[in-house]
Backbone and ligand atoms as CSV (ligand in chain L), in Angstrom:
chain,resi,resn,atom,element,x,y,z
A,1,MET,N,N,26.023,-48.466,-34.072
A,1,MET,CA,C,27.270,-49.225,-33.831
A,1,MET,C,C,28.050,-49.663,-34.827
A,2,ALA,N,N,27.673,-49.573,-36.172
A,2,ALA,CA,C,28.300,-49.857,-37.241
A,2,ALA,C,C,29.648,-49.031,-37.267
A,3,GLY,N,N,29.677,-47.940,-36.742
A,3,GLY,CA,C,30.798,-47.032,-36.864
A,3,GLY,C,C,31.953,-47.485,-36.042
A,4,LEU,N,N,31.595,-48.267,-35.110
A,4,LEU,CA,C,32.766,-49.031,-34.222
A,4,LEU,C,C,33.502,-50.035,-35.156
A,5,LEU,N,N,32.978,-50.319,-36.156
A,5,LEU,CA,C,33.825,-51.269,-37.145
A,5,LEU,C,C,34.926,-50.661,-37.575
A,6,LEU,N,N,34.798,-49.397,-37.944
A,6,LEU,CA,C,35.728,-48.634,-38.660
A,6,LEU,C,C,37.044,-48.523,-37.777
A,7,GLY,N,N,36.894,-48.838,-36.638
A,7,GLY,CA,C,38.040,-48.728,-35.469
A,7,GLY,C,C,38.386,-47.459,-35.208
A,8,ALA,N,N,39.201,-47.325,-34.065
A,8,ALA,CA,C,39.660,-45.997,-33.594
A,8,ALA,C,C,40.632,-45.368,-34.207
A,9,SER,N,N,40.131,-44.541,-35.311
A,9,SER,CA,C,41.250,-43.917,-36.128
A,9,SER,C,C,42.108,-42.951,-35.588
A,10,GLN,N,N,43.562,-42.919,-35.652
A,10,GLN,CA,C,44.250,-42.245,-35.074
A,10,GLN,C,C,44.302,-40.774,-35.550
A,11,LEU,N,N,43.587,-39.936,-34.845
A,11,LEU,CA,C,43.341,-38.644,-35.075
A,11,LEU,C,C,44.225,-37.413,-34.635
A,12,PRO,N,N,45.381,-37.078,-35.352
A,12,PRO,CA,C,46.181,-36.200,-34.616
A,12,PRO,C,C,45.311,-34.674,-34.902
A,13,GLY,N,N,44.955,-34.085,-33.836
A,13,GLY,CA,C,44.216,-32.903,-33.920
A,13,GLY,C,C,42.908,-33.155,-34.366
A,14,ALA,N,N,42.167,-34.286,-33.465
A,14,ALA,CA,C,41.084,-34.581,-34.217
A,14,ALA,C,C,39.979,-33.805,-34.337
A,15,ASP,N,N,39.338,-34.429,-35.496
A,15,ASP,CA,C,38.131,-33.402,-36.047
A,15,ASP,C,C,36.983,-34.027,-35.595
A,16,GLY,N,N,36.342,-32.821,-34.952
A,16,GLY,CA,C,34.969,-33.458,-34.307
A,16,GLY,C,C,33.917,-34.139,-35.194
A,17,LYS,N,N,33.807,-33.666,-36.612
A,17,LYS,CA,C,32.839,-34.259,-37.534
A,17,LYS,C,C,33.128,-35.580,-37.605
A,18,LYS,N,N,34.474,-35.680,-37.863
A,18,LYS,CA,C,35.024,-37.316,-38.018
A,18,LYS,C,C,34.483,-38.054,-36.797
A,19,VAL,N,N,34.723,-37.565,-35.539
A,19,VAL,CA,C,34.631,-38.304,-34.484
A,19,VAL,C,C,33.109,-38.742,-34.334
A,20,PHE,N,N,32.382,-37.616,-34.738
A,20,PHE,CA,C,30.904,-37.875,-34.825
A,20,PHE,C,C,30.439,-39.011,-35.871
A,21,GLU,N,N,31.129,-38.930,-37.090
A,21,GLU,CA,C,30.672,-39.983,-38.224
A,21,GLU,C,C,31.349,-41.211,-37.899
A,22,THR,N,N,32.349,-41.056,-37.125
A,22,THR,CA,C,33.058,-42.497,-36.625
A,22,THR,C,C,32.215,-43.474,-35.622
A,23,TYR,N,N,31.903,-42.574,-34.637
A,23,TYR,CA,C,31.238,-43.198,-33.574
A,23,TYR,C,C,29.766,-42.961,-32.952
A,24,CYS,N,N,29.251,-41.647,-33.396
A,24,CYS,CA,C,28.037,-41.417,-33.077
A,24,CYS,C,C,26.757,-41.495,-34.047
A,25,TRP,N,N,27.183,-41.398,-35.307
A,25,TRP,CA,C,26.235,-41.126,-36.140
A,25,TRP,C,C,25.131,-42.131,-36.176
A,26,GLY,N,N,25.525,-43.286,-35.852
A,26,GLY,CA,C,24.365,-44.389,-36.045
A,26,GLY,C,C,23.316,-44.052,-35.103
A,27,CYS,N,N,23.427,-43.271,-34.086
A,27,CYS,CA,C,22.478,-43.009,-32.977
A,27,CYS,C,C,21.930,-41.620,-32.952
A,28,HIS,N,N,22.955,-40.662,-33.257
A,28,HIS,CA,C,22.638,-39.471,-32.950
A,28,HIS,C,C,22.585,-38.558,-34.371
A,29,HIS,N,N,21.915,-37.627,-34.393
A,29,HIS,CA,C,21.850,-36.743,-35.731
A,29,HIS,C,C,22.225,-35.259,-35.217
A,30,GLN,N,N,22.627,-34.347,-35.949
A,30,GLN,CA,C,22.927,-33.009,-35.531
A,30,GLN,C,C,21.475,-32.447,-35.062
A,31,THR,N,N,20.462,-32.252,-35.835
A,31,THR,CA,C,19.211,-31.408,-35.571
A,31,THR,C,C,17.990,-32.275,-35.600
A,32,ALA,N,N,18.072,-33.431,-35.826
A,32,ALA,CA,C,16.976,-34.400,-35.712
A,32,ALA,C,C,16.887,-35.731,-34.837
A,33,MET,N,N,15.981,-35.993,-34.260
A,33,MET,CA,C,15.783,-37.105,-33.289
A,33,MET,C,C,16.133,-38.315,-34.038
A,34,ALA,N,N,17.042,-39.061,-33.444
A,34,ALA,CA,C,17.537,-40.419,-34.055
A,34,ALA,C,C,17.106,-41.448,-32.765
A,35,PHE,N,N,18.011,-42.530,-32.785
A,35,PHE,CA,C,17.713,-43.364,-31.529
A,35,PHE,C,C,18.164,-42.405,-30.343
A,36,GLY,N,N,19.057,-41.701,-30.223
A,36,GLY,CA,C,19.321,-40.686,-29.206
A,36,GLY,C,C,18.877,-39.377,-29.406
A,37,PRO,N,N,19.001,-38.538,-28.591
A,37,PRO,CA,C,18.771,-36.941,-28.569
A,37,PRO,C,C,19.770,-36.146,-29.905
A,38,PRO,N,N,18.943,-35.119,-30.730
A,38,PRO,CA,C,19.907,-34.605,-31.258
A,38,PRO,C,C,20.722,-33.559,-30.524
A,39,PHE,N,N,21.969,-33.196,-31.448
A,39,PHE,CA,C,23.118,-32.649,-30.761
A,39,PHE,C,C,22.529,-31.363,-30.206
A,40,VAL,N,N,21.629,-30.550,-31.168
A,40,VAL,CA,C,21.048,-29.228,-30.686
A,40,VAL,C,C,20.433,-29.394,-29.290
A,41,GLN,N,N,19.676,-30.359,-28.999
A,41,GLN,CA,C,19.064,-30.371,-27.996
A,41,GLN,C,C,20.224,-30.662,-26.496
A,42,ILE,N,N,21.073,-31.573,-27.068
A,42,ILE,CA,C,22.073,-31.828,-25.914
A,42,ILE,C,C,22.932,-30.416,-25.597
A,43,ALA,N,N,23.171,-29.732,-26.687
A,43,ALA,CA,C,24.023,-28.535,-26.637
A,43,ALA,C,C,23.310,-27.526,-25.730
A,44,GLN,N,N,22.004,-27.607,-25.888
A,44,GLN,CA,C,21.099,-26.353,-25.171
A,44,GLN,C,C,21.048,-26.878,-23.535
A,45,LYS,N,N,21.241,-27.946,-23.161
A,45,LYS,CA,C,21.030,-28.480,-21.833
A,45,LYS,C,C,22.268,-28.734,-20.984
A,46,ARG,N,N,23.249,-29.074,-21.810
A,46,ARG,CA,C,24.579,-29.864,-21.099
A,46,ARG,C,C,25.738,-28.977,-21.260
A,47,SER,N,N,26.573,-28.978,-20.184
A,47,SER,CA,C,27.873,-28.361,-20.353
A,47,SER,C,C,28.919,-29.497,-20.762
A,48,ALA,N,N,30.290,-28.829,-21.480
A,48,ALA,CA,C,31.131,-29.695,-22.000
A,48,ALA,C,C,31.649,-30.523,-20.903
A,49,GLU,N,N,31.496,-30.528,-19.805
A,49,GLU,CA,C,31.825,-31.629,-18.790
A,49,GLU,C,C,30.738,-32.698,-18.584
A,50,GLU,N,N,29.658,-32.107,-18.729
A,50,GLU,CA,C,28.560,-33.247,-18.710
A,50,GLU,C,C,28.554,-34.156,-20.145
A,51,ILE,N,N,28.732,-33.539,-21.183
A,51,ILE,CA,C,28.871,-34.289,-22.455
A,51,ILE,C,C,30.068,-35.291,-22.374
A,52,GLN,N,N,31.019,-34.843,-21.770
A,52,GLN,CA,C,32.271,-35.915,-21.708
A,52,GLN,C,C,32.185,-36.833,-20.673
A,53,ALA,N,N,31.372,-36.577,-19.688
A,53,ALA,CA,C,31.225,-37.569,-18.893
A,53,ALA,C,C,30.118,-38.606,-19.371
A,54,MET,N,N,29.232,-38.132,-20.010
A,54,MET,CA,C,28.207,-39.032,-20.611
A,54,MET,C,C,29.147,-40.113,-21.865
A,55,ILE,N,N,29.736,-39.527,-22.485
A,55,ILE,CA,C,30.593,-40.481,-23.455
A,55,ILE,C,C,31.599,-41.527,-22.804
A,56,THR,N,N,32.167,-40.884,-21.661
A,56,THR,CA,C,32.936,-42.041,-21.191
A,56,THR,C,C,32.368,-42.865,-20.139
A,57,ASP,N,N,31.245,-42.557,-19.552
A,57,ASP,CA,C,30.530,-43.431,-18.413
A,57,ASP,C,C,28.969,-43.041,-18.612
A,58,PRO,N,N,28.537,-43.854,-19.715
A,58,PRO,CA,C,27.154,-43.515,-19.973
A,58,PRO,C,C,26.240,-44.003,-19.050
A,59,GLU,N,N,26.559,-45.293,-18.399
A,59,GLU,CA,C,25.671,-45.846,-17.532
A,59,GLU,C,C,25.542,-45.284,-16.483
A,60,ALA,N,N,26.424,-44.569,-15.584
A,60,ALA,CA,C,26.297,-43.955,-14.425
A,60,ALA,C,C,25.723,-42.452,-15.005
A,61,VAL,N,N,25.986,-41.742,-15.670
A,61,VAL,CA,C,25.677,-40.452,-15.989
A,61,VAL,C,C,24.288,-40.381,-16.544
A,62,SER,N,N,23.858,-41.487,-17.366
A,62,SER,CA,C,22.451,-41.384,-17.874
A,62,SER,C,C,21.431,-41.335,-16.791
A,63,LYS,N,N,21.823,-41.842,-15.539
A,63,LYS,CA,C,20.970,-42.037,-14.434
A,63,LYS,C,C,20.961,-40.363,-13.975
A,64,VAL,N,N,22.105,-39.802,-13.769
A,64,VAL,CA,C,22.178,-38.524,-13.224
A,64,VAL,C,C,21.373,-37.408,-14.094
A,65,PHE,N,N,21.348,-37.998,-15.367
A,65,PHE,CA,C,20.369,-37.161,-16.436
A,65,PHE,C,C,18.956,-37.353,-16.382
A,66,GLY,N,N,18.603,-38.371,-15.527
A,66,GLY,CA,C,17.141,-38.789,-15.356
A,66,GLY,C,C,16.670,-39.795,-16.555
A,67,TYR,N,N,17.582,-40.569,-17.052
A,67,TYR,CA,C,16.966,-41.605,-17.852
A,67,TYR,C,C,16.841,-42.860,-17.178
A,68,LYS,N,N,15.800,-43.413,-17.375
A,68,LYS,CA,C,15.457,-44.808,-16.638
A,68,LYS,C,C,16.395,-45.855,-17.122
A,69,ARG,N,N,16.595,-45.874,-18.290
A,69,ARG,CA,C,17.645,-46.910,-18.885
A,69,ARG,C,C,18.580,-46.256,-19.711
A,70,ASN,N,N,19.860,-46.943,-19.880
A,70,ASN,CA,C,20.980,-46.564,-20.544
A,70,ASN,C,C,21.086,-47.580,-21.834
A,71,ALA,N,N,20.974,-46.690,-22.939
A,71,ALA,CA,C,21.070,-47.484,-24.235
A,71,ALA,C,C,22.357,-47.071,-25.099
A,72,MET,N,N,23.149,-46.161,-24.312
A,72,MET,CA,C,24.459,-45.539,-25.100
A,72,MET,C,C,25.502,-46.481,-24.636
A,73,PRO,N,N,26.280,-46.966,-25.446
A,73,PRO,CA,C,27.706,-47.730,-25.160
A,73,PRO,C,C,28.758,-46.536,-24.527
A,74,ALA,N,N,29.481,-47.050,-23.713
A,74,ALA,CA,C,30.700,-46.024,-23.525
A,74,ALA,C,C,31.881,-46.159,-24.434
A,75,PHE,N,N,32.478,-44.887,-24.755
A,75,PHE,CA,C,33.495,-44.882,-25.802
A,75,PHE,C,C,34.678,-44.704,-25.190
A,76,LYS,N,N,35.826,-45.228,-25.512
A,76,LYS,CA,C,37.192,-44.823,-25.145
A,76,LYS,C,C,37.851,-43.795,-26.216
A,77,LEU,N,N,37.588,-42.861,-25.963
A,77,LEU,CA,C,38.149,-41.571,-26.852
A,77,LEU,C,C,39.373,-41.067,-26.173
A,78,ASN,N,N,40.351,-40.609,-26.931
A,78,ASN,CA,C,41.305,-39.771,-26.159
A,78,ASN,C,C,40.791,-38.349,-25.964
A,79,GLN,N,N,41.632,-37.593,-25.206
A,79,GLN,CA,C,41.246,-36.261,-24.721
A,79,GLN,C,C,41.049,-35.486,-26.004
A,80,GLU,N,N,41.815,-35.641,-27.090
A,80,GLU,CA,C,41.708,-34.796,-28.122
A,80,GLU,C,C,40.254,-34.873,-28.930
A,81,GLU,N,N,39.973,-36.288,-28.836
A,81,GLU,CA,C,38.769,-36.756,-29.675
A,81,GLU,C,C,37.530,-36.289,-28.756
A,82,LEU,N,N,37.704,-36.363,-27.422
A,82,LEU,CA,C,36.819,-35.889,-26.641
A,82,LEU,C,C,36.467,-34.358,-26.656
A,83,ASP,N,N,37.465,-33.568,-26.844
A,83,ASP,CA,C,37.417,-32.227,-26.774
A,83,ASP,C,C,36.737,-31.710,-28.412
A,84,ALA,N,N,37.035,-32.493,-29.344
A,84,ALA,CA,C,36.744,-32.348,-30.733
A,84,ALA,C,C,35.126,-32.435,-30.787
A,85,ILE,N,N,34.811,-33.860,-30.262
A,85,ILE,CA,C,33.328,-34.056,-30.372
A,85,ILE,C,C,32.477,-33.176,-29.714
A,86,THR,N,N,32.880,-32.744,-28.314
A,86,THR,CA,C,32.176,-31.848,-27.640
A,86,THR,C,C,32.065,-30.467,-28.157
A,87,HIS,N,N,32.891,-30.037,-28.524
A,87,HIS,CA,C,33.107,-28.690,-29.371
A,87,HIS,C,C,31.916,-28.894,-30.609
A,88,TYR,N,N,32.105,-29.875,-31.330
A,88,TYR,CA,C,31.352,-30.097,-32.520
A,88,TYR,C,C,29.545,-30.204,-31.967
A,89,ILE,N,N,29.413,-30.928,-30.984
A,89,ILE,CA,C,28.093,-30.894,-30.488
A,89,ILE,C,C,27.718,-29.395,-29.935
A,90,LEU,N,N,28.522,-28.820,-29.148
A,90,LEU,CA,C,28.112,-27.387,-28.567
A,90,LEU,C,C,27.925,-26.490,-29.835
A,91,SER,N,N,28.539,-26.616,-30.951
A,91,SER,CA,C,28.434,-25.966,-32.084
A,91,SER,C,C,27.059,-25.836,-32.611
A,92,TYR,N,N,26.266,-26.777,-32.122
A,92,TYR,CA,C,24.857,-26.877,-32.491
A,92,TYR,C,C,23.904,-26.044,-31.721
A,93,LYS,N,N,24.301,-25.651,-30.758
A,93,LYS,CA,C,23.613,-24.912,-29.767
A,93,LYS,C,C,22.466,-23.909,-30.276
A,94,ASN,N,N,22.688,-23.234,-31.264
A,94,ASN,CA,C,21.790,-22.285,-32.008
A,94,ASN,C,C,21.143,-22.734,-33.133
A,95,ALA,N,N,21.177,-24.197,-33.473
A,95,ALA,CA,C,20.513,-24.496,-34.739
A,95,ALA,C,C,19.284,-24.841,-34.286
A,96,LYS,N,N,18.298,-25.022,-35.236
A,96,LYS,CA,C,16.827,-25.316,-35.088
A,96,LYS,C,C,16.886,-26.879,-35.005
A,97,VAL,N,N,15.776,-27.455,-34.156
A,97,VAL,CA,C,15.413,-28.638,-34.150
A,97,VAL,C,C,14.390,-28.869,-35.216
A,98,GLN,N,N,14.762,-30.027,-35.787
A,98,GLN,CA,C,13.868,-30.451,-37.193
A,98,GLN,C,C,12.479,-31.062,-36.708
L,1,HEC,C1,C,23.992,-47.300,-29.789
L,1,HEC,C2,C,23.500,-45.901,-29.769
L,1,HEC,C3,C,24.589,-44.621,-29.426
L,1,HEC,C4,C,25.703,-44.258,-29.754
L,1,HEC,C5,C,26.564,-45.190,-30.924
L,1,HEC,C6,C,25.824,-43.196,-29.311
L,1,HEC,N1,N,24.949,-42.893,-28.379
L,1,HEC,FE1,FE,24.775,-41.042,-27.225
L,1,HEC,N2,N,23.010,-41.849,-26.424
L,1,HEC,C7,C,22.189,-42.834,-26.811
L,1,HEC,C8,C,20.869,-42.789,-26.359
L,1,HEC,C9,C,19.845,-43.997,-26.615
L,1,HEC,C10,C,20.888,-41.810,-25.640
L,1,HEC,C11,C,19.685,-41.348,-24.415
L,1,HEC,C12,C,20.384,-41.839,-23.032
L,1,HEC,C13,C,20.530,-43.327,-22.991
L,1,HEC,O1,O,19.858,-44.330,-23.289
L,1,HEC,O2,O,21.391,-43.569,-21.962
L,1,HEC,C14,C,22.309,-41.034,-25.658
L,1,HEC,C15,C,22.389,-40.006,-24.861
L,1,HEC,C16,C,23.748,-39.225,-25.075
L,1,HEC,C17,C,24.060,-37.772,-24.458
L,1,HEC,C18,C,23.201,-37.291,-23.331
L,1,HEC,C19,C,21.889,-36.835,-23.714
L,1,HEC,C20,C,21.261,-35.754,-22.772
L,1,HEC,O3,O,20.245,-35.888,-22.262
L,1,HEC,O4,O,21.898,-34.762,-22.667
L,1,HEC,C21,C,25.006,-37.534,-24.933
L,1,HEC,C22,C,25.832,-36.309,-24.628
L,1,HEC,C23,C,25.434,-38.249,-26.025
L,1,HEC,N3,N,24.648,-39.327,-26.173
L,1,HEC,C24,C,26.716,-38.382,-26.977
L,1,HEC,C25,C,26.935,-39.215,-27.767
L,1,HEC,C26,C,28.199,-39.104,-28.456
L,1,HEC,C27,C,29.106,-37.950,-28.371
L,1,HEC,C28,C,28.312,-40.218,-29.258
L,1,HEC,C29,C,29.629,-40.551,-30.011
L,1,HEC,C30,C,30.859,-40.830,-29.371
L,1,HEC,C31,C,27.109,-41.073,-28.765
L,1,HEC,N4,N,26.527,-40.233,-28.233
L,1,HEC,C32,C,27.075,-42.204,-29.363
L,1,HEC,C33,C,22.780,-43.453,-27.965
L,1,HEC,C34,C,23.929,-43.698,-28.494
């Protein structure tokens, strides 16, 4: 959650890594389990649409994904940031889980 304190940076042509570092890093890592699942695991089982739905409405989507509880906050990202972070997550599809 500390990332939220950095504020919504205006990112023209948003950079997925920056979005990750700003909003997600506190709870997700690329290949290692953190508070939330690693991106490599997410990339292997979710589509871009599913990832974006989870970011904007985790309360509803985590239920669809089979989680009993939702511990992820919703994020108000613009479409560019959503596309950038989704692309970034999916780029880990073939990475190794640590
Ligand atoms: C406060 C901690 C926290 C932050 C910050 C956070 N997440 Fe999560 N995320 C979780 C947890 C915990 C889960 C597991 C499901 C749940 O609890 O709802 C999760 C689940 C997910 C999932 C679905 C996992 C699956 O089963 O496929 C995606 C996608 C996701 N997060 C993406 C993101 C992205 C992208 C960001 C940054 C914009 C982010 N999360 C920020 C905690 C967080």
